[in-house]
N, C-alpha and C positions, 0 to 999 in steps of 0.2 A: 544665857541665850539658848533657845531651843535649837538643837542640831537636827536638821531634817534627815529622815531615813527613807528607804525605799518604800516602806509601808505607808509613808505619808503621801505618796504620789497618788493623786485622785484620778489620773488618766484624762483630765480635762484638756482638750486640745487648745493650747495657748503657746505656740512654739516660740522658743528662744534660741539664740545662737550662743553656744559656749565659747570660751576663749580658745578651745581646741579646734574651733571651726565646725563642730558637729551640731546637729539640731537635736534639741530636747523637747519633750512634750510640753513642759511648762517650766517655770523657774524653780518650783519645788523639786521636780525631778532632777534638774541640773544641780541643785544644792545637795540633793541626796547622793548624787554621783560625785560630790566633792569637786564640782567644776563651777568656776565663776561665770556669770552671764556677761557676755560681751555686749549684746544688744537684743532687743525684742525682735521677733520675726525670724524668718528664714535667713540663712547665710547669704550675704551679698556676693554676686559673681561679677568680676571686673569685665569691662567691655572686651579686653584682650582675651580673657578666657572664653567669652562667648564666641569670639571669632575662631578660636582654634579648636573648640570642642567638636563642631561638626566634622572637621578634618580628622580628629582623633577617632570619632565614631566610625568614619569611613575606613580608616586604616584598621581599626579593630575588627570590623566586619570582614575586610579582605583577609585578615589573618585567620579568622575563624573558617573562611572558605578555602584556605590554602590546602592543597593536596597533601596527604600524609607522607607521600614519597619525596616531597621537596623539603629540604632542611629549613627549619624555621628562620634561621638567620638570613639565608638566601632569599626567602620569600619576603622577609621584612625589608631587605634592601630593594627588592623589586617594587614593593609598595611605596618606599620612599622616592625612588626614581620616577615612578609613575605620577606621584603627587607633585613632583618638581617639574613635570611636563616633558620628561625624557621619553621618546618613543621606545616601546619595548617589543615591537613586532619582530619575530624571529626570522621571517622569510626575507632573504636578501633580494631587494628590488631596486631598480634605479630611482624610483620615486619615494623610497623611505630610508635610504642610506645617505651617508656623507654629511649628515647634519646640515650645517649652515651652507655648505657648498651646494647641496641639492636644492635648498630653498632659493639660493641665488640663481641657480640655473632656471628654476621655474619662473622667477621674475623676469629673466632675460629671454625666456622662450628658447632655451637651448644654449649650446656652446660650440664655438668653432675649433676644429682640430686640424692640425697639420700632420702629414704622414709621409713616411719614406719606407719603401719596401723592395723586396727582390722576388724573382720568380722565373718562369720559363714560358716560352711561346712556341706553339706548333703551327704548322701551315698546311692544314688539310686541303687537298685539291691542288697544291703547288708542289713542294718538294718534301721528302721525308726527312725533316730536320727539326730539331728543337733548339731554340736560341735563348740565351740568358736574357733576362728582362729586369729593368729598373722601373719602379713605380713611384711617382711624386704626386701626392694627393692633398686636397683641402676640402673638408666637409663641415657643414653646420648641422649639428645633431640635436634632436629632441628625444623624448622617451620612445617615440614610435617611428620617426622618419629621419632621414638625413638627406640633405641637398648639397651638391657640390660638384667637383670634377677632379680630373687627374691627367697626368701625362705619362704614357708608357712608351718606353724605348727598348727595342729588342734588336739584337744583331748577333750573328754567329755563322759558323760554317763547319764543314767536316775537316778532319785533319789533313786529308789529301787535297783539299781545295776543290773537290768535284761538286760540292753543293754549298750554296751560300744563301742566306736570307736575312732580311731586316724588316722591321715593322715599327712605325711611329704612329701614335694616336693621341689626339687631344680630345678628351671626352667630358661631357657635362650630363648630369642625370640625377636620379633620386634612388634612395633605398628605403624599403619598408621592413621594419623589424617585427617579427611575429610575436614577441613578448617583451616585457620590461625586466627580464631576469638578468643575472650577471653575464650569462652566455646565451645568445639567441641567434637563430637563423635569420637570414634576410634575403629578400628578392629585390632586384633593381633593374633599371634600364635607362637608356638615354640616347643621345646623338654624339657622333664623333666626326672629326676631320682626320682621316688616316691616309697612310701611304704604305705600299708593300713593294719590295724589290726582291726578286728571286733569280737564282742562277743554278743550273744543274748540269753544267758541262757543255751541252750543245743547245741550250735554251736559256735566253736571258730576257727578262721582262720586268715591267714595273707598272704600277697603277696608283692613282691618288684621287681622293674625292670624299664625299659624305658617306657615312655608315651609320647603321643602327647597332646598338650594343645591348646585350642581355646578360645578366650576371646573377649569381647566387653564392651564398657562403655562410660563414659564421663569424660573428663579432663577439669577442670575449673581453673580460676585465672591465665591463661597463660600469661597475660600482666603484671603480677607481678613477684617478685623474687621467689615466691613459686608456688606450684601446688597442686590441690586437685583432686585425681583420685578416681572415683567410678566405679568399674568394676565387671563383672561376668565371671568366668572362669570354663570351663569344662575340666577335665583331663581324657584323653582316654588312659588307660594303654594297653600295648601289652601282659599283663599277667592276670591271674585269681587269685582270693583269694582262696587258698587251705586250707581246714580244718585241724587243728592240733588236735582237740578233737571233738567227736560227742557223745552225750549222747544216750544211747539205746532208750530212749523214742522218739527220733527224728524220728525213723522209726517203731514205734509201738512195741518197746521192742527188736528189732533186728537191730544191726548196719549194715548199707549197706556195701556190699562187696567192692564197689567202692566209695571212698569218693566224696561227692558232692562238686563241685567247683562253685564259684560265680564270675560273672563278674561285678565289681563295678566301677561306673563312679563318682568319687567325683566332686561335683559342689560347688564352693566357691564364696561368695560375700564378697568383701573387700573394705573398705574406707581408702585410703592411703594418707598421707600428705607428699608431696615431698618438699625438701628444698635444 
């Protein structure tokens, strides 16, 4: 039997597939290479390979485009995670972190947070006093706004008892966040039902009614399940503090015929932990 040699290959294009899975120009060339012919024609590609080949080509292209400064293994891992649908954006934002939790928040159009905090309140226009403050809050937050309310309770006095002051306010309003970053500034405002009581030795007064409130501050840890809010709020009442007692020494020994009223604007600083 004649053994085919490479010189016997005519170069005629009649492709065959060898048992090694390679393509030969014709059967004579395959025999000359000492390879049995599996079948005529080009090698067959399974449907499974057809499906995965485009993905392999994309990954190979991404690897070729990888910067030389990035280790090849790390870049390969990045390509694998990207092909698996894992977000690879490096900037921390409220709308691209927390994975499933953030996607659930988007479907619900936000999340409700409860908060408790501490702070201090001053009484400009009233007495020179700073009173400890407790803040209880509930807000429904989205990426850009928050709507809700809180209760702030303040009371305190000087060590000698010469000055005392208290402030209570139930407020509802909204906050606007300037960005969707992990820490962002906010501005807000709303309405309050508030009350002020003051005493400075020879003057004692109180007032209660509606107020406007304006606030600003910073909210941090927004890419986590909790929030930390640091804010300053000014409460602008539509009422004045009316005296209920005036010592005669207040006007040189003679009580004034018309009680003196004071317009007091409580300003409070609070640090609130939202969860």
